[in-house]
N, C-alpha and C positions, 0 to 999 in steps of 0.2 A: 967344684965339681959341677955346679949348675951351669957353668959356662959351656960345657961340652954337650949339653942336651940340645938336640935338634928339635925345633918346634915345627910341627907339621901344621899346615893351614887347617882351620876348622872347616866343617862341612859348609857353613854359611859362606866363608870366604871362597871356597872351591865353587860353590853354586853361583856366587856373584861373578867370579872370573869366567865361568862357562856361559853365564847369562850375557855378559858383556861380549863375548865372542859370537854368540848367536845374534845379538842385536847388530853387531858390526857386519856379519854375513848378510843379514836381512837388508841392511842399508846398501850394501854392495850389490846384492841381487836386484833390488829395486832400481838402482841406477842402470844396470844392464838391461833389465826388462823395459825400462823407459826408452833406452837407446834402440832396442830391438823393435819396439812399437813405432818409433820414429822412422826407422829404416824400412819397416814393412809398409808404412803409409807412403813413403817416397817411392818404393817399389811398385805399389799399386798405381800411383800416379804415372810413373814411367810406363807401366803396362798399358794404361789407357792411351797414352800418347803414341806408343808404338803401334797399337791397334789402328789408330787413325792413319798413321803413315803407311801401314801395311795395306789398308783398304784403298788408299790413294794409289799406292804402288801397283796393286792388282788392276786397278782401272787403267792406269797408264800403260801397263804391260798389255792389256787387252787392245788398246789403241795401236800399240806397236805391232802386236801380232796380226792385226787386220792388214797392216801394210807390209808384212814380211812373210815369206814362205815358211811353213812350219819347220822344214829341215834346216832353215837358216837362223832360227831363233837361238840366241846365245845361251848356253847352259848357265852362265853366271846370272843372267837375268831370270831364268826360270828357277834357279835355286833359291832365290829370295821370295818367290811367290808362295804363300802358305796354302794355296789351293792346288799346286802342282804336285803330282805323285812322282816320287823319285825312288828308284830301286836299282839294285845291282843285278845285272844280267851275267850270270856265271858262264853261260855258253859263249858269249862274245867278249867277256872280260871288260864290260863297259857299264857305265852308269846310264840308266834310261830315264828320261823325263817324259812323263805322260801328262799332257794338258787336260784340264777338265773338258767335258763334252762341249761346253759352251764356246770353247776356242776352236773346235773342229769346224771346218767349213767356212771360216771367216774370210779366207781369200776369195771364195766363190761369191760371197755376198757382195763384195765390193765391185766385182766385174759386171 
């Protein structure tokens, strides 16, 4: 008869099993947190690099704008400038690029 008796784990064994699951989860989370920290550091480094490229791009675009009539500036060039104001004009169904004030009058300065 004693062969048919199901032995349930003691509270101590249950606690140890749960404790092991918690420790495994902690180790897994620590690995993920470390990976996230590494990715965030790389992302911050890339953001610094792109800021440098953007600043250089804006400077080169200014040089180009000095040599180009404002209505001939390519929208593709303007869309990458982080100082250019871009909005949708519903009346004309078009995208409008507005250059910062410092761009205005550049053609006149060169003449």
